[in-house]
Backbone as ProteinMPNN parsed JSONL, in Angstrom:
{"seq_chain_A": "MTSSSPLTGTAYAVYEGSHNLQVDFQLVHYLDSASSQAALAARLGLLPTRAAAYTDPQVMDDSVIQAFQVVVRTGTPLPQLPGADTLLLPPLDDALHQALTGNGSPQKILDGVAATYQKALTDFTIGPAPG", "coords_chain_A": {"N_chain_A": [[22.807, -18.225, 16.301], [20.473, -17.358, 14.056], [16.752, -17.586, 13.543], [14.899, -18.043, 10.707], [12.082, -17.081, 8.625], [10.042, -17.811, 5.939], [9.623, -15.538, 3.379], [7.161, -14.15, 1.65], [4.742, -11.652, -0.222], [4.388, -8.985, -1.73], [3.33, -9.499, -4.696], [2.653, -8.463, -7.576], [0.936, -8.153, -10.446], [0.703, -7.393, -13.85], [-1.599, -6.888, -16.555], [-0.511, -8.326, -19.53], [-1.569, -7.38, -21.785], [-3.44, -5.395, -21.324], [-5.293, -2.643, -21.617], [-4.438, -0.422, -20.713], [-2.195, 0.197, -19.728], [0.057, 2.197, -18.552], [-1.836, 3.4, -16.295], [-2.404, 0.764, -14.766], [0.804, 0.092, -13.461], [0.539, 2.641, -12.295], [-1.361, 2.221, -10.267], [-0.1, -0.543, -9.318], [2.703, 1.115, -8.2], [1.297, 2.793, -6.282], [-0.242, 1.0, -4.736], [2.001, -0.642, -3.905], [3.342, 1.015, -1.915], [4.787, 2.48, 1.303], [3.17, 3.899, 2.653], [0.833, 3.172, 1.865], [0.482, 0.841, 2.121], [0.283, 0.323, 5.061], [-1.963, 2.118, 5.197], [-3.664, 0.019, 4.636], [-3.509, -1.735, 6.367], [-4.034, -0.544, 8.843], [-6.776, -0.575, 7.927], [-7.877, -2.703, 7.387], [-6.413, -4.959, 8.228], [-4.405, -6.318, 7.129], [-1.281, -7.503, 6.729], [1.884, -5.324, 6.453], [4.369, -5.473, 3.69], [6.329, -3.744, 3.792], [9.275, -2.594, 5.36], [9.142, 0.054, 6.272], [6.507, 0.872, 6.446], [5.374, -0.286, 9.008], [6.482, 1.578, 10.892], [4.785, 3.429, 10.647], [2.292, 6.026, 11.813], [-0.018, 5.208, 11.905], [-0.206, 2.203, 12.197], [1.53, 1.892, 14.483], [0.216, 1.859, 17.046], [-0.613, -1.046, 17.294], [-0.602, -3.414, 17.864], [-0.573, -6.067, 17.313], [-0.255, -6.316, 14.591], [2.621, -5.147, 14.974], [3.935, -7.006, 16.042], [4.975, -8.843, 13.836], [6.843, -7.458, 12.358], [9.132, -7.741, 13.19], [9.787, -10.46, 11.423], [9.772, -9.553, 9.322], [11.576, -8.235, 9.289], [13.897, -10.053, 9.557], [13.502, -12.001, 7.847], [13.545, -14.69, 5.055], [13.297, -13.952, 1.965], [11.221, -15.711, -0.087], [12.294, -17.692, -3.248], [12.004, -16.474, -6.276], [10.215, -18.711, -8.925], [9.565, -19.318, -12.186], [6.071, -20.336, -13.017], [5.858, -21.214, -10.314], [3.626, -21.915, -8.856], [2.759, -24.346, -9.922], [4.351, -25.805, -9.853], [5.428, -25.84, -7.062], [2.913, -25.925, -5.471], [1.002, -28.286, -5.862], [2.222, -31.003, -4.333], [2.085, -30.279, -1.746], [-0.701, -29.444, -1.574], [-1.299, -32.351, -2.077], [-0.263, -33.412, 0.229], [-1.83, -31.641, 2.47], [-3.884, -33.261, 1.868], [-3.249, -35.943, 2.452], [-2.881, -35.594, 5.275], [-4.795, -35.155, 6.022], [-6.439, -37.054, 5.904], [-5.166, -39.094, 7.291], [-3.265, -40.575, 6.353], [-0.446, -41.538, 7.304], [2.225, -40.441, 9.119], [2.927, -36.749, 10.318], [5.477, -36.23, 10.145], [6.227, -38.309, 8.28], [4.622, -37.501, 5.623], [5.79, -34.689, 5.428], [8.658, -34.876, 4.847], [7.772, -36.578, 2.083], [7.009, -34.358, 0.697], [8.975, -32.77, 0.667], [11.215, -34.228, -0.458], [10.01, -34.571, -3.053], [10.249, -31.64, -3.677], [13.325, -31.345, -3.582], [13.582, -33.351, -5.728], [12.397, -31.626, -7.788], [13.827, -29.048, -7.726], [16.313, -28.807, -8.618], [18.326, -26.501, -8.489], [18.727, -25.756, -6.025], [19.313, -25.95, -2.449], [17.711, -27.859, 0.786], [17.444, -26.852, 4.025], [18.907, -24.968, 6.829], [18.501, -21.587, 6.672], [20.956, -19.385, 5.261], [23.941, -17.712, 6.983]], "CA_chain_A": [[22.45, -18.444, 14.826], [19.073, -16.61, 14.841], [16.065, -18.178, 12.857], [14.277, -17.078, 9.544], [11.108, -17.493, 8.029], [10.456, -17.476, 4.501], [8.385, -14.513, 3.33], [6.473, -13.805, 0.206], [3.843, -10.91, -0.006], [3.863, -8.312, -2.678], [3.737, -10.353, -5.981], [1.784, -7.905, -8.406], [1.067, -8.504, -11.879], [-0.023, -6.46, -15.061], [-2.05, -8.102, -18.015], [-0.092, -7.535, -20.837], [-2.706, -6.837, -23.02], [-4.002, -4.387, -21.1], [-4.994, -1.34, -22.728], [-4.293, 0.869, -19.572], [-0.69, -0.023, -18.882], [0.414, 3.117, -17.58], [-2.632, 3.634, -15.295], [-1.916, -0.295, -14.125], [1.57, 0.575, -13.177], [0.529, 3.268, -10.953], [-1.576, 1.52, -9.102], [1.011, -1.429, -8.461], [3.184, 1.395, -7.706], [0.732, 3.005, -5.087], [0.038, -0.231, -3.796], [3.37, -1.4, -2.705], [4.175, 2.02, -1.297], [4.62, 1.835, 2.577], [1.998, 4.343, 3.384], [-0.604, 2.42, 1.498], [0.49, -0.592, 2.773], [0.34, 0.824, 6.076], [-3.34, 1.964, 5.577], [-4.121, -0.837, 4.504], [-3.209, -2.758, 7.839], [-4.997, -0.116, 9.509], [-8.469, -0.467, 7.84], [-8.215, -3.926, 7.024], [-5.703, -5.344, 9.182], [-3.796, -6.571, 6.477], [0.486, -6.778, 6.444], [2.571, -4.566, 5.569], [5.744, -5.972, 3.435], [7.662, -2.845, 3.65], [9.575, -2.194, 6.784], [8.901, 1.258, 6.615], [4.984, 0.365, 6.832], [5.459, -0.598, 10.705], [7.072, 3.195, 11.755], [3.75, 4.606, 10.418], [1.471, 6.257, 13.104], [-1.432, 4.508, 11.544], [-0.109, 0.916, 12.522], [1.946, 1.876, 15.766], [-0.124, 1.132, 18.333], [-1.6, -2.272, 16.791], [0.406, -4.663, 18.832], [-0.633, -7.513, 16.259], [0.735, -5.918, 13.016], [3.836, -4.876, 14.971], [4.356, -8.171, 16.055], [5.668, -9.27, 12.336], [7.971, -6.519, 12.262], [10.673, -9.072, 13.313], [9.311, -11.265, 10.623], [9.965, -8.79, 8.266], [13.426, -7.442, 9.206], [14.66, -11.074, 9.585], [12.888, -13.498, 6.965], [14.477, -15.16, 3.997], [12.62, -14.363, 0.576], [11.367, -16.6, -1.205], [12.485, -17.287, -4.118], [11.194, -16.389, -7.374], [10.74, -19.265, -9.785], [8.612, -19.583, -12.784], [5.606, -21.633, -12.49], [5.855, -22.01, -9.006], [2.377, -22.344, -8.672], [2.102, -25.304, -10.519], [5.73, -26.971, -8.998], [5.226, -25.971, -5.631], [1.464, -25.988, -4.508], [0.645, -29.392, -5.789], [2.943, -31.09, -3.385], [1.459, -29.503, -0.53], [-1.923, -30.2, -1.685], [-0.865, -33.559, -1.86], [0.231, -33.659, 1.523], [-3.014, -31.637, 2.863], [-5.428, -34.397, 1.758], [-2.775, -37.065, 3.19], [-2.509, -35.522, 6.857], [-6.501, -34.982, 6.546], [-7.192, -38.787, 5.784], [-4.5, -39.842, 8.44], [-2.607, -41.42, 5.557], [1.345, -41.004, 7.402], [2.683, -39.32, 10.167], [3.153, -35.928, 9.751], [7.099, -36.336, 9.334], [6.605, -38.76, 7.125], [4.552, -36.528, 5.273], [6.684, -33.487, 4.888], [9.563, -35.85, 4.258], [7.668, -36.77, 1.148], [7.075, -32.889, 0.302], [10.863, -32.141, 1.135], [11.566, -35.382, -1.438], [9.56, -33.57, -4.117], [10.968, -30.484, -3.766], [14.358, -31.762, -4.059], [13.89, -33.678, -7.554], [12.149, -30.532, -8.508], [14.372, -28.052, -6.907], [17.856, -29.151, -8.538], [19.345, -25.95, -8.006], [18.312, -25.271, -4.369], [19.086, -27.018, -0.965], [17.01, -27.376, 1.771], [18.157, -26.36, 5.315], [18.77, -23.427, 7.486], [18.958, -20.662, 5.644], [22.772, -19.039, 5.142], [23.799, -16.561, 7.799]], "C_chain_A": [[20.913, -18.283, 15.218], [18.137, -17.573, 12.874], [15.283, -16.832, 11.505], [13.383, -17.469, 9.022], [10.653, -16.766, 6.803], [9.127, -16.575, 4.418], [8.094, -14.506, 1.79], [5.248, -12.774, 0.846], [3.336, -10.093, -1.152], [4.096, -8.981, -4.057], [2.328, -9.81, -6.712], [2.134, -8.591, -10.044], [-0.104, -7.869, -12.424], [-0.455, -7.128, -16.32], [-1.448, -7.405, -18.973], [-0.373, -6.952, -21.63], [-3.697, -5.857, -22.428], [-3.92, -3.153, -21.972], [-4.93, 0.154, -21.844], [-3.03, 0.688, -18.695], [-0.338, 0.931, -17.883], [-0.344, 3.466, -16.447], [-2.362, 2.133, -14.389], [-0.64, -0.264, -13.237], [1.474, 1.585, -12.226], [0.02, 3.049, -10.341], [-0.946, 0.792, -8.367], [1.899, -0.268, -7.723], [2.49, 1.948, -6.296], [0.069, 1.901, -4.47], [0.985, -0.936, -3.02], [3.862, -0.197, -2.099], [3.789, 1.673, 0.115], [3.383, 2.747, 3.075], [0.712, 3.699, 2.951], [-0.888, 1.377, 2.272], [0.188, -0.283, 4.696], [-1.589, 1.557, 6.428], [-3.993, 1.165, 5.405], [-4.118, -1.979, 5.698], [-4.056, -1.87, 8.504], [-6.429, -0.066, 9.261], [-8.361, -1.977, 7.826], [-7.392, -4.895, 7.774], [-4.643, -6.53, 8.404], [-2.074, -6.135, 6.468], [1.036, -6.445, 6.134], [4.208, -5.687, 5.327], [6.981, -5.201, 3.25], [7.46, -2.265, 5.353], [9.251, -0.697, 7.647], [7.22, 1.909, 6.942], [5.114, 0.467, 8.095], [5.709, 0.869, 11.27], [5.531, 4.178, 11.062], [3.081, 5.002, 11.517], [0.183, 5.469, 12.764], [-1.294, 2.929, 12.295], [0.977, 0.962, 13.731], [2.089, 1.248, 16.778], [-1.012, -0.135, 18.009], [-0.218, -3.128, 17.419], [0.628, -6.001, 18.004], [0.121, -7.381, 15.017], [2.222, -5.623, 13.685], [4.751, -6.23, 15.52], [5.451, -9.543, 15.087], [6.65, -8.584, 11.908], [8.831, -7.162, 12.174], [10.808, -9.819, 12.223], [9.68, -10.432, 9.007], [11.303, -8.384, 7.945], [14.347, -8.599, 9.112], [14.584, -12.399, 8.756], [13.552, -13.239, 5.794], [13.31, -14.606, 2.83], [12.434, -15.547, -0.105], [11.38, -16.861, -2.608], [11.539, -17.194, -5.387], [11.212, -17.514, -8.668], [9.53, -19.434, -10.612], [7.753, -20.431, -12.923], [5.393, -22.208, -11.534], [4.606, -22.571, -8.323], [1.926, -23.545, -8.939], [3.377, -26.738, -9.903], [5.457, -26.98, -7.665], [3.966, -26.244, -4.7], [0.814, -27.637, -4.849], [1.041, -30.444, -5.018], [2.368, -31.013, -2.109], [-0.202, -29.824, -0.639], [-1.997, -31.434, -1.04], [-0.84, -34.01, -0.431], [-1.233, -33.473, 2.939], [-4.423, -32.942, 3.409], [-4.529, -35.651, 2.646], [-2.66, -37.184, 4.753], [-4.146, -35.298, 6.941], [-7.219, -36.55, 6.45], [-6.036, -39.759, 6.755], [-3.767, -40.926, 7.119], [-0.878, -41.267, 5.979], [1.225, -40.247, 8.512], [3.195, -37.87, 9.34], [4.714, -35.302, 8.864], [7.043, -36.333, 8.526], [5.977, -38.136, 5.525], [5.156, -35.112, 4.122], [8.051, -33.97, 4.592], [9.18, -35.939, 2.621], [7.412, -35.276, 0.054], [8.359, -32.418, -0.142], [11.367, -33.222, -0.328], [11.189, -34.774, -2.684], [10.068, -32.567, -4.906], [12.394, -30.386, -4.254], [14.567, -32.275, -5.633], [13.041, -32.457, -8.068], [13.052, -29.501, -9.009], [15.792, -28.129, -7.545], [19.039, -28.294, -8.396], [19.002, -24.867, -6.86], [18.581, -26.365, -3.271], [18.315, -26.553, 0.05], [17.654, -27.554, 2.905], [17.904, -25.301, 5.696], [19.36, -22.371, 6.47], [20.233, -19.772, 6.149], [22.713, -17.713, 6.291], [23.692, -16.841, 9.315]], "O_chain_A": [[20.286, -18.759, 16.164], [18.593, -17.913, 11.783], [15.186, -15.608, 11.414], [13.631, -18.628, 8.687], [10.77, -15.561, 6.579], [8.054, -16.691, 5.009], [8.883, -14.877, 0.921], [4.817, -12.893, 1.993], [2.205, -10.262, -1.608], [5.253, -8.926, -4.474], [1.231, -10.358, -6.599], [3.078, -9.198, -10.551], [-1.252, -7.732, -12.001], [0.287, -7.829, -17.007], [-1.667, -6.236, -19.29], [0.268, -6.096, -22.24], [-4.713, -5.552, -23.052], [-3.029, -2.731, -22.709], [-5.227, 1.309, -22.15], [-2.839, 0.905, -17.499], [-0.365, 0.718, -16.671], [0.314, 3.868, -15.487], [-2.088, 2.348, -13.208], [-0.9, -0.619, -12.087], [2.259, 1.533, -11.279], [0.432, 3.456, -9.254], [-0.894, 0.943, -7.147], [1.978, -0.497, -6.516], [3.024, 1.619, -5.236], [-0.168, 2.17, -3.293], [0.91, -1.563, -1.964], [5.005, -0.343, -1.667], [2.867, 0.902, 0.38], [2.628, 2.256, 3.914], [-0.316, 3.718, 3.628], [-1.903, 1.017, 2.87], [-0.21, -1.268, 5.318], [-2.227, 1.499, 7.48], [-5.112, 1.25, 5.913], [-4.82, -2.99, 5.687], [-5.076, -2.455, 8.867], [-7.237, 0.359, 10.088], [-9.163, -2.407, 8.655], [-8.039, -5.933, 7.908], [-4.174, -7.477, 9.035], [-1.61, -5.008, 6.295], [1.306, -6.982, 5.06], [4.87, -6.324, 6.147], [8.096, -5.527, 2.841], [6.568, -1.864, 6.1], [9.155, -0.389, 8.835], [6.869, 2.971, 7.457], [4.923, 1.63, 8.45], [4.98, 1.224, 12.196], [5.412, 5.403, 11.083], [3.259, 4.214, 12.447], [-0.58, 5.195, 13.691], [-2.264, 2.511, 12.929], [1.365, -0.177, 13.991], [2.955, 0.579, 17.341], [-2.138, -0.183, 18.505], [0.978, -3.164, 17.128], [1.603, -6.753, 17.994], [0.935, -8.173, 14.542], [3.14, -5.868, 12.903], [5.968, -6.375, 15.407], [6.167, -10.498, 15.389], [7.386, -9.068, 11.048], [9.44, -7.282, 11.111], [11.976, -9.971, 11.864], [9.771, -10.908, 7.876], [11.928, -8.236, 6.896], [15.481, -8.4, 8.676], [15.238, -13.437, 8.853], [14.026, -12.168, 5.417], [12.212, -15.106, 3.076], [13.304, -16.26, -0.607], [10.511, -16.299, -3.275], [10.462, -17.785, -5.455], [12.122, -17.347, -9.48], [8.471, -19.674, -10.031], [8.226, -21.564, -13.009], [4.913, -23.339, -11.455], [4.566, -23.45, -7.462], [0.896, -23.971, -8.416], [3.286, -27.945, -9.675], [5.249, -28.044, -7.082], [3.977, -26.654, -3.54], [0.119, -28.128, -3.959], [0.052, -31.158, -4.851], [2.269, -32.069, -1.486], [-0.796, -30.43, 0.253], [-2.488, -31.699, 0.057], [-1.457, -35.013, -0.071], [-1.608, -34.265, 3.804], [-5.189, -33.278, 4.312], [-5.162, -36.277, 3.495], [-2.457, -38.202, 5.416], [-4.658, -35.292, 8.061], [-8.299, -36.95, 6.884], [-6.135, -40.982, 6.856], [-3.935, -42.14, 7.234], [-0.082, -40.925, 5.104], [0.276, -39.521, 8.808], [3.669, -37.801, 8.206], [5.014, -34.606, 7.894], [7.339, -35.459, 7.712], [6.623, -38.239, 4.482], [5.065, -34.756, 2.947], [8.648, -33.155, 3.889], [10.005, -35.501, 1.819], [7.635, -35.268, -1.157], [8.648, -31.791, -1.162], [11.952, -32.618, -1.228], [12.112, -34.436, -3.425], [10.286, -32.464, -6.113], [12.734, -29.583, -5.124], [15.352, -31.844, -6.477], [13.18, -32.473, -9.291], [13.161, -29.101, -10.168], [16.597, -27.422, -6.938], [20.206, -28.657, -8.252], [19.014, -23.636, -6.838], [18.085, -27.491, -3.292], [18.128, -25.37, 0.334], [18.51, -28.439, 2.909], [16.998, -24.586, 5.267], [20.353, -22.383, 5.743], [20.42, -19.53, 7.341], [21.765, -16.942, 6.446], [23.567, -15.908, 10.108]]}, "name": "protein", "num_of_chains": 1, "seq": "MTSSSPLTGTAYAVYEGSHNLQVDFQLVHYLDSASSQAALAARLGLLPTRAAAYTDPQVMDDSVIQAFQVVVRTGTPLPQLPGADTLLLPPLDDALHQALTGNGSPQKILDGVAATYQKALTDFTIGPAPG"}
């Protein structure tokens, strides 16, 4: 069995009311390309989300960036949920506050997050990734 990490990385949004939608879409396409991600990784240390960016000469010699290549190759994409920020983040915020104030063991706090998610995400299961 192999382990898997949850992944997220490139979530672009273009304002529907933009007066320059074509230019906006071109910018997203540019930022999402492997060559642009490699350039941003080389200059800013951002981790690429495109596997092809890891083979770019600009990042081939960066051992820190290369160490994350296996995560991109074996990770599990996070589900795309409408309103995920209002559904998934508040329980984590509460958990962080509980942990910082010593209000429960880490296991108890994370079990509470899992229980909240199980109630809210009825179409999903919590457990190891398939495969």
